[in-house]
Backbone as CSV, one residue per row, in Angstrom:
resi,resn,N_x,N_y,N_z,CA_x,CA_y,CA_z,C_x,C_y,C_z
1,MET,68.564,265.486,32.141,68.726,264.470,31.260,69.039,264.772,29.832
2,SER,69.997,264.353,29.056,70.118,264.576,27.593,69.874,263.474,26.907
3,PHE,69.368,263.746,26.010,69.356,262.489,24.778,69.675,262.882,23.360
4,LEU,69.719,262.025,22.422,70.124,262.241,21.239,69.155,261.800,20.418
5,VAL,68.896,262.593,19.287,68.105,262.467,18.293,68.534,261.932,17.045
6,GLU,68.476,260.765,16.531,69.009,260.134,15.272,68.000,260.203,14.498
7,TYR,68.533,260.539,13.162,67.899,260.479,11.628,68.224,259.370,10.842
8,ASP,67.198,258.463,10.507,67.425,257.460,9.515,67.956,257.853,8.251
9,SER,68.478,257.018,7.473,69.022,257.769,5.919,68.264,258.365,5.168
10,GLN,66.813,257.705,5.213,65.752,258.220,4.010,65.414,259.502,4.452
11,PRO,65.230,259.944,5.738,64.882,261.312,5.557,66.081,262.484,5.784
12,VAL,67.184,261.785,5.833,68.318,262.660,5.717,68.510,262.996,4.194
13,LYS,68.402,262.042,3.337,68.493,262.106,2.223,67.303,262.992,1.410
14,PHE,66.132,262.755,1.971,65.241,263.754,1.557,65.579,265.038,2.053
15,LEU,65.737,265.415,3.140,66.184,266.775,3.516,67.193,267.495,2.621
16,LYS,68.188,266.628,2.351,69.340,267.072,1.530,68.607,267.795,0.202
17,LYS,67.546,266.842,-0.431,67.254,267.177,-1.443,66.271,268.390,-1.804
18,GLN,65.669,268.840,-0.589,64.674,269.827,-0.416,65.792,271.243,-0.416
19,GLU,64.936,272.302,-0.621,65.508,273.840,-0.541,65.759,273.901,0.813
20,LYS,66.799,274.853,1.218,67.535,275.116,2.281,66.345,275.506,3.488
21,LYS,65.473,276.339,2.987,64.356,276.873,3.492,63.174,276.099,4.209
22,ILE,62.868,275.143,3.219,62.051,274.079,3.578,62.739,273.176,4.714
23,SER,64.026,272.782,4.244,64.568,271.868,5.554,64.913,272.435,6.698
24,LYS,65.269,273.752,6.941,65.119,274.359,8.033,63.849,274.556,8.469
25,ARG,62.645,274.821,8.187,61.597,274.643,8.479,61.028,273.400,9.330
26,ILE,61.554,272.301,8.495,61.122,270.916,8.993,62.111,270.537,10.505
27,LEU,63.225,271.009,10.482,64.185,270.881,11.335,63.847,271.701,12.674
28,ASP,63.207,272.679,12.090,62.847,273.616,13.488,61.615,273.276,14.174
29,LYS,60.493,272.548,13.497,59.328,271.834,13.796,59.818,270.681,14.761
30,ILE,60.702,269.957,14.322,61.409,268.711,15.188,61.882,269.483,16.355
31,ASP,62.611,270.294,16.155,63.240,270.965,17.784,62.241,271.455,18.679
32,GLU,61.175,271.939,18.234,59.868,272.517,18.988,59.118,271.334,19.340
33,LEU,59.241,270.178,18.855,58.561,268.908,19.487,59.474,268.746,20.803
34,PHE,60.798,268.708,20.775,61.626,268.406,21.818,61.899,269.381,22.887
35,LYS,61.279,270.719,22.710,61.459,271.944,23.688,61.002,271.531,25.004
36,ASP,59.754,271.069,24.954,59.041,271.020,26.371,59.413,269.467,26.848
37,THR,59.666,268.562,26.179,59.719,267.390,26.886,60.572,266.339,25.895
38,GLU,61.238,265.392,26.458,61.905,264.663,25.502,61.352,263.524,24.970
39,ILE,60.311,263.257,25.327,59.065,262.403,24.702,57.971,262.920,24.387
40,PRO,57.950,263.257,22.956,56.838,264.042,22.515,55.571,263.304,22.504
41,GLN,54.421,264.108,22.586,52.989,263.328,22.394,53.124,262.964,20.989
42,GLY,52.647,261.428,21.073,52.064,260.929,19.968,53.348,260.028,19.263
43,SER,54.378,259.782,20.098,55.517,259.101,19.930,55.174,257.726,20.226
44,THR,55.815,256.907,19.607,55.867,255.301,19.782,57.056,254.760,19.969
45,ALA,57.044,253.960,21.094,58.196,253.183,21.649,58.466,252.116,20.466
46,ILE,59.780,251.945,20.338,60.300,250.887,19.624,60.280,249.339,20.392
47,VAL,59.802,248.590,19.626,59.840,247.310,20.409,61.010,246.807,20.355
48,GLY,61.451,246.064,21.571,62.658,245.499,21.566,63.941,246.402,21.980
49,GLU,63.608,247.728,22.109,64.583,248.739,22.387,64.234,249.226,23.756
50,HIS,65.113,249.768,24.802,64.977,250.525,25.878,65.237,252.009,25.498
51,VAL,63.801,252.719,25.887,63.983,254.178,26.061,64.249,254.532,24.446
52,VAL,63.946,253.948,23.597,63.853,254.315,21.953,62.650,254.666,21.188
53,TYR,62.284,256.002,20.730,60.861,256.181,20.402,61.133,256.541,18.943
54,ARG,59.975,256.422,18.400,59.648,257.053,16.862,58.887,258.248,16.828
55,VAL,59.135,259.008,16.412,58.419,260.489,16.353,57.722,260.732,15.175
């Protein structure tokens, strides 16, 4: 089963302002969260949405 990771505009803006090295480290860590499972431990289901989670 494939899934889509969408970023809100605020985190995208934040990542663009950071040094490339820091942005890459953050995005690599997010990729690590999804390596083993598509719903990482500690994620929260969004109320009113079907199969949508906040990490």
